[in-house]
Structure formats: C-alpha cells, structure tokens
C-alpha positions, 0 to 999 in steps of 0.5 A: 504579442504573446511573448510581450504579454508574458514578459510584462506579467499578464497571465490567464488572459482571456477575451470574450465577445458578445455575438449580438453586438460585438462587445468584447470584454477582456480578463487577465491576472497579474501580481501588479495589474497597473505595472503589467498595463504600463509594461505593455504600453512600452511594447512596440508589438502592442502599439502595432496591434492597437493601431490595427485594431483601432477601428473596433474600439469605442473612441475615448473608452479605456481599460477599466480595472474592477475588483473581484468580489466572488471566487468559486475555486 
C-alpha cells in the first residue's frame, strides 16, 4: 500500500481518529489530488484494502476535497 500511495503521487499522508466516536479524517498532499486518487483506484492493493475496511465506512460517504484557507509555516 505504501508503495502504491507513493507511486500515485500521495505524500504527507496522515490519518486522524476521534476517540469518542471513531471518526477518521485523512489528509494528503499531491501535485494533482484528483490524479492521485484516480491512480489509487487502479491499484489492486487499494481494492483489497477497501474491501477489508468496508465495515468501517459510512455507506454512500465519499472522499471530499477541501480548499486550504490558512497555513502557518
């Protein structure tokens, strides 16, 4: 999975979990986020991971891209 993420352009990838209810939020950087996501969709390791983790996903929920509005270097 790590090799596939790197190969498809994902970097600085982090997952955060809220202990109270298990909400998971992911963050990654890429030169082209849409292309990086499409690249992972074609990776077999991602398909297997998605299948094994499906029980933890909210049905119908999808990855949502948001715009950065503040950055503190």
